Steps between C-alpha positions, in 0.01 A plus 500: 500500500781736591667434163168578325461823678854593426447421130182708500684796659791474259273497191214711618519752215500222242209334664320827510548539130359149458186578710288671233552213263413244761174695600407520140563126454288410804210735412467440127642148448474292812187634662276463198581128492253451777222603262555172314264340753203638308578250226362236741200704605178629339625845572257789554628857546209557735598209733873538468768227524394378848132491424511344146414121487779250427444300174827309476625425144170591329637794306809304387273225365314769314830623346565162347141462378494844334578440125595878459781456740703300246463776234630743765792277588591455137494879430694568809774242430531602139524862583749444791703261271535753226605755764762268644640408157538858389546710820742272658789470244471860367642673810781256507589577135461865558728489809766304303493747212507804732796357683700513181449874461823670605396867483363568841261777434340311215463190718347705786260680271379185329447324835310797645274526200442124497356474855311826479181330370481288819418809707217601259163380607323214311215741403738739328685211326179351368388832380826539299444150361144594398629812329772310313262225388192709424343396166424867406801701624750242633858499375510126442184493290628804299818297418291209399285717283808652330602149384137447366403262777161505674479660840475277799279554811774376740325581821159363396612156365535219739788341297714815566443532875778273616752667265396844615518401864845341474632796286387744772647289771846475329495867425419595859720247693799400304724786602417479861546115508839545339626682808536174684723353226696821468572495871614138475731580217657785695616242755708305249873543549644727214827302506317204354409704197859635476636145500263385238589804285868423524425143393335638185136460596262735302235705684238254381702202644541690834129555514434136418750334727549749786195720534220259430632224726550749778127590469380142534412521868308822458319367196404186686359691798316750273354204308372334807324825603354538144366141502335573834325797338384291191136507623526873576437763236476880523127544591508880458650474151238239398207695637616803314535309175174300570188519283238255383661423170814363670348292776573174313877547570506768766283348767740341753478382866574846651224677294255221599582531864472885465148456348400268769609732779368821340195370319291774349191281522380289798717427808882467481622137536795563728535137612504346155736768374738435789491122432592561133786727596616261775526210259694722258746579783541135590589408144746791477666374828542157355660644187736714708607194711544285189699759304720557809586134518575481132724806529689333786545188292626671179663823611582460874295815565193515706263765642437320826 
């Protein structure tokens, strides 16, 4: 106990800096977990958690019997898979290319401009996309028309929704995501590059045999995190791009749960929505654990 108090006294300023983050974690991440109990209740906002009757696994049984759930799962997995395939490797490639820029002010300017979209709200980014893809005044359709091609209603055709979503996600996140890899590359010993250069290795060979292998632990950890988020899509972005003409491909688990919780007609189905979301979280957890074990087996890197 004395050692613990001495440690607390020695590191009190560092622990004080940690306190806001811990409070935020408890209030917004850990405390809401108690609300999962309503997935096992016939929850009523009037009765509250303590007064609502317990129904066991009734809502989970309903999830598996609902034929529309499989359409939602398909749309969610396809959209998340496309996001993973394109948004995961592009920041790595961008970081590798940026690392080869030797003029410092150009490198800093490009990096700053690349992660600027991350700090712009989804509403503004979707508005920009709408403007660019507008069939009447959009730049993209003007270019198509100049080549004698028919204009395309990008935002009103279900076949284009996934491409638009992934394009917007890449545009908004690739620069910010690249910071992790840029930081990892900064830790590589410069003498390794000097030795390789003296041995006649080209810049490309140095990138391939020094930089990329050094990034393997970081890439493995980021992949595990990304796989854990495979059932999670950006709800704000989808709702802003949402319209009846794209429901076929745009309706995902999160939008379904949102509709259940904030139903415009009838009473919200909080318990059923919680059950759907809880099952999604369980599957995501299994994927994270499985990917973590595979990562340990093939790259000697693990998240936990």
